[in-house]
N, C-alpha and C positions, 0 to 999 in steps of 0.2 A: 461329581459323587464318582462317575465312573473314571474319571483321569486318575482321581486318589486309589480307586481299587487297583486300576493298573501299576502306579505308581508301588504301590507296596507290595503288591506281588512281582514286581521285576527286582525290589530292594529284597526280597527273600530268597528269589532264585540265584541272586549275584551272592548273597550270605553265605547260601548252601554249597556254591562252590568251591573246589579244594584249590588249596594255593598253587601256583604255577610250577611244575618241578623244577628242581636245581639244574643247572645247564651239566652235562656229560661230562667236562673237564670243569675243575675248581683247581685254583692253586693258593694253600695256604704259606704264611709267612711268619715265622718266629726266631728270636733269638737264642742261640747256643753257646751264650759265653761272652764276656767282655775281656779285651786287652789293653794295656797302657802301651803306646807305641812310641819309639823314638823316630820321628818322620825323615831323618837325614838319611836312613836308610831306603827310602821310597823315592830318592832322586839320584840319578848317577850324573846329573848337572849341580846338584848342593844346592837346589832351588830351597828344600825345607830346612836346612841345617839349623840347628837350635830350637825347632819346634816340636812338642809333643802333641799326642790327641788321643782321645780314648776312641778305640773300634769295637764293633759289634761282630760276632761271628754266626753269619745270616743264614739260616736252615731252612728249606723249601719243599713241602707235601706238595705232591700233583697228584689228585685222583681222576682217572681216566677209567673209563667203563672195562678197559683190559687190565688194570690193574692198578696199583699206589708205587710212585715215585718217590724216594725221600732222596732230594738233593742236598748235599754235602752236610757234614753230622757234628760240626763244631768242635768246641773243646773235650777233653775229656772228664767224664762223669766222676774221675777220681778227686777233682775240684771241689764235688757237692762238699759244703762244710768246711773246706780246707784251701781258702782262698791263698792265693800269693799276691804279692804287689803289684804284680803282671797281669795276672789272669785269674778270673773268676767266673763260676758256674752256678746259676741260681735254680736251675730244674735240668733233669735229664728229661732227652726226648721222649722216651716211654711214657714220664710222664704228662709231658704236652700233649701227648697223643690222646690220653685218657679225655681230655675235653672232646676229640672229635668221634668217643665211643671205640677208638682203634688201641689195637695190642702190636707188639713188633712183628706179630706173626702176619699181620695185616698189609705187611710193606713187602711189593713183590720184589721191586729194586732199590739199592743203595747208591746212586749216582754221585762219584767223588771227580769233583772239578780237577783236583791235582794232588800229589801226595803229602802236601804241608801237614803237619799235626793240629792245627785250629779248625781243618777243614774234615779231617778223618777220626778225630777223637772217639765219638759217639758210636762208630762203625761197629763195634763188637756187640753192640745191644741187638743186631739185628742178624745174627747167625744165618736164619732160614733165606734172608734176599740173596738175590744174585747181584753181585757187585758188577757197576760197571765204571772202567777207568781207561783212559788213554793208553794206547798200547807203549808208547816211548815211556811214562811214568810207572807203567808195571815194570817194566824192563830193568828201569834204575831201581825201583824197590827191592825187586828180586835178587840185584847182585848186593843189597844190604845183609849184614849178620841181624839174625833175627832177634836181638835185643837192641837195635839201632833204634831210637825214637821216633824215626820217620817208619820205620816197618811194624813195629809192635802193633799198633792199633789195628793193621791188617792182617794181624796173625791167622786167624781163622782161613783165610782165604788163601794166604801165602804158604800155609799148609798143607792145601788139599783138601780141606773139610767142606769148604762152602761152594756154590756155583758163581763163575765168574766170566765176564768178557773184556777182554783187552782190546780196548776198539783203535784201531788205525787211523780213523779221520773222522768225518762225521756219524752220526749214528742216528737213525729215527727208533726211539726209545719203544713204541707202541706200532707201528708200520704205517700210521695214516697222516705222517707229517705233522700233528700237533704238537708234540715233544721231542725236540732234535739236540742233541749233544753236537756241538760246533767245535771243531779242532781249531783252538787257538793258542800254538807253542811258544815258547818265548819263558814266559813268567818258569813254566817246567818245562821240560820237553814234552811231555804229553796233555799240557793244561787244554781244558774244554771250558765254555761257555755253556748255558743252556737257553735255547728257545722254546717258549711256550706261547702256542697259540689260542686265547681264551676267547668262548661264544660270543660275549657281552664285552668285555674289557680290548679285545685286540690281543695284538702281540706283546709278550714281555721277554726281554732279554736280560738273564741274570748272570752276572759277572764273572762267576767266580772269583779269580784275583787277575783278570785283564787290567781293571783298574781297583786302587783299595779306598780312594776317598775323590770326590767332586772335583777339589783343586787340582788333582793331580791328572784327571781325566780332560779337561781343558787344557793342560799342556803337552798331553800325549806324554807322560813322562814315564821313563824306565826305571823301577827300584834298582838298586847298586848289586842285588843278590840273585837277578832274573838269570836264567842260564844261556839267554841271547838275546842281544839285544838286537839284533837284525831280525829275528822271530818275532821277538816282540811288537815292533813296530808293524811290520806286517800285518800281524795280527790285529794291531789296533788299527789299521786301515780297513780291515773285513770288518771287524767289529763296529765301526763308525757308518760305514756302507749299508751292512745289513739294518744298522737300527734305522736309518734313513730311509731305504727302501720301505721297509714294513712299517715306517711309522712307530716302532716299538717304544715302549717303556722302559727304559733302561733303569735296574735295579744294583746298584753297586753294593756287593751283598756286606762289605765291611762297613758302609758308612750309616749310621742309623737315621741319617735324614731321608736316604732312599728306601730304607724297610718301611719307613713311615707313609711312604707313597702307595703302601698296597693296604688292604685293610686290617686293622689290629686282630691279631688271634684271638679267640679261632674264629674268625670271620673269615671269608674267602672270597678270594678276587675271581669272578666268573667270566 
């Protein structure tokens, strides 16, 4: 009888305990558009001639005690309800964030891996956020005319209306080593990847466009339109060494198979 009383008391005590708090750093992943791509552009050794594939535009939100980072912003919201044969978008980033109880004003930083329009398209919805972008990419953008397709998505910051940092190398976003932009030039002059160290999952390495799909990573392939083959190969080597040393989970942002390695939004990797 006494054992039963103790068991019941223990059960009540456990039931009354609050759920353990969420880890201080959380990573959310979601799709910010789909693209139909001719893979012949993604190998300067002609490896994928005649092949096509659907890419996703992966976007990522990192919650940290010191703020919120949105990493890459996918395709332009202008595609909502107006898809083209090559591109489509099902929901804007602000609409996605409603599932987390967040508004654009909650985003502290918008980090851009590089200046291509499938990574900058949704940035305009976050005018109060501080823009983080590789310095050499920023220089290239500044040299373009205001109406250029690559300049227009970041017009708010190019016009001096928003706070921004042009990052010359690596950058520790929150100052504690948990979220780091890593200089990986080659795809564009100021291209960067993102390293996120999570309390439970461990290191996660977000590719930017270091690679576009798994098969090209396996070949250490170089797209024809990259700005520097030599820099691309050097960045490939650095990326792979970091992934090996940290035993990082690599997420190729355009590959739906990799996006699926993270919890389905609105769940978070912790």
